[in-house]
C-alpha positions as CSV (number, residue, x, y, z in Angstrom):
1,M,144.5,105.9,121.8
2,K,141.1,104.9,120.2
3,V,140.6,101.3,119.3
4,V,140.1,102.3,115.5
5,N,143.2,104.3,115.5
6,F,145.2,101.5,117.0
7,I,143.9,99.0,114.5
8,H,144.7,101.2,111.5
9,E,148.1,102.4,112.8
10,T,149.4,99.0,114.1
11,D,152.1,97.3,111.9
12,W,152.8,93.5,112.4
13,K,156.5,94.2,112.5
14,N,156.2,96.6,115.4
15,L,154.3,94.2,117.6
16,P,156.3,92.6,120.4
17,Q,157.5,89.0,119.4
18,E,155.4,87.5,122.2
19,V,152.3,89.0,120.8
20,R,153.2,87.9,117.2
21,S,153.7,84.3,118.5
22,Q,150.4,84.3,120.3
23,A,148.6,85.6,117.2
24,R,150.2,82.8,115.2
25,R,148.9,80.2,117.8
26,C,145.5,81.9,117.6
27,L,145.4,81.8,113.9
28,L,146.4,78.1,113.7
29,D,143.8,77.3,116.3
30,T,141.2,79.0,114.3
31,L,142.2,77.4,111.0
32,G,142.3,74.0,112.5
33,A,138.8,74.5,113.9
34,A,137.5,75.9,110.7
35,I,139.0,72.9,108.7
36,S,137.5,70.4,111.1
37,G,134.3,72.2,111.4
38,R,133.8,72.5,107.7
39,Q,133.3,68.7,107.6
40,T,130.1,69.0,109.8
41,V,126.5,69.0,108.5
42,L,125.9,72.2,110.5
43,S,128.6,73.9,108.4
44,Q,127.1,72.6,105.2
45,I,123.7,73.9,106.1
46,I,124.9,77.4,107.3
47,H,127.1,77.7,104.1
48,D,124.1,76.9,101.9
49,F,121.9,79.3,103.9
50,A,124.5,82.1,103.6
51,A,124.9,81.6,99.9
52,S,121.0,81.7,99.4
53,N,120.2,84.5,101.7
54,F,123.3,86.8,101.9
55,G,124.0,87.8,98.2
56,G,127.0,89.8,97.5
57,S,130.5,89.5,96.3
58,D,132.6,91.4,98.9
59,A,133.4,88.3,101.1
60,Q,133.9,84.6,100.6
61,L,132.8,81.5,102.4
62,W,135.9,79.8,103.8
63,L,136.9,76.4,102.3
64,D,133.9,76.7,100.0
65,G,134.6,79.5,97.4
66,R,131.2,80.9,97.0
67,N,131.0,84.8,97.4
68,V,128.6,86.3,99.7
69,S,128.1,89.6,101.6
70,P,130.4,90.3,104.7
71,P,127.6,89.5,107.2
72,G,126.9,86.3,105.4
73,A,130.5,85.3,105.5
74,A,130.8,86.3,109.1
75,L,127.9,84.1,110.0
76,A,128.8,81.0,108.1
77,N,132.6,81.2,108.9
78,G,132.0,82.0,112.6
79,I,129.5,79.0,113.0
80,T,131.9,76.8,111.0
81,I,134.8,77.6,113.4
82,D,132.7,76.9,116.4
83,A,130.9,73.8,115.0
84,L,132.8,71.4,117.0
85,G,133.3,73.6,120.0
86,I,137.1,73.2,120.0
87,A,138.4,76.7,119.1
88,E,140.4,78.0,122.1
89,Y,138.6,76.0,124.6
90,H,139.6,76.7,128.2
91,G,137.0,74.8,130.1
92,P,133.2,75.0,131.0
93,R,133.6,78.2,132.9
94,S,135.4,80.0,130.0
95,P,133.2,80.8,127.1
96,N,134.9,81.2,123.8
97,R,134.2,84.7,122.5
98,S,137.3,85.0,120.1
99,V,135.3,83.0,117.5
100,E,133.0,85.9,117.0
101,L,135.8,88.5,117.0
102,E,137.9,86.6,114.6
103,S,135.0,86.0,112.2
104,M,134.2,89.7,112.2
105,I,137.9,90.7,111.7
106,W,138.5,88.1,108.9
107,Y,135.1,88.1,107.3
108,C,136.5,89.2,104.0
109,S,139.6,86.9,104.1
110,D,140.0,84.8,101.1
111,L,141.5,81.4,102.2
112,S,141.9,80.3,98.5
113,D,145.0,82.7,98.5
114,T,147.1,81.3,101.3
115,S,150.4,83.1,100.4
116,E,149.9,85.7,103.2
117,L,148.8,83.1,105.8
118,V,151.8,80.9,105.0
119,R,154.1,83.9,105.1
120,L,152.7,84.8,108.6
121,L,153.0,81.3,109.9
122,A,156.4,80.6,108.5
123,E,158.0,83.8,109.8
124,P,160.8,83.0,112.4
125,A,159.7,83.1,116.1
């Protein structure tokens, strides 16, 4: 099966419980890193840069609310997630590549509407 087909045909309810539990942990890790990282000067700079240079309305800067293009959101949100270097850290020999992937996957996510995130996180294990 091609990756793109897998992505389009996969349903959350059909994933094994272990996979869903790990996905929840990864989501919490990413959100915690984003919330913490958003307090940094680096995040303020990259959000202002993205808002000034990546015009558009198809994506949103997390924890900011300004609309930008998807590449602008991926850039600012990804750098914010990694601003403190704490997202899924597994030691100095294990570089974190999930930040870039998660940012690409979620670049259009609107964290001002948290109902879907709350539902996902609150689902029984």
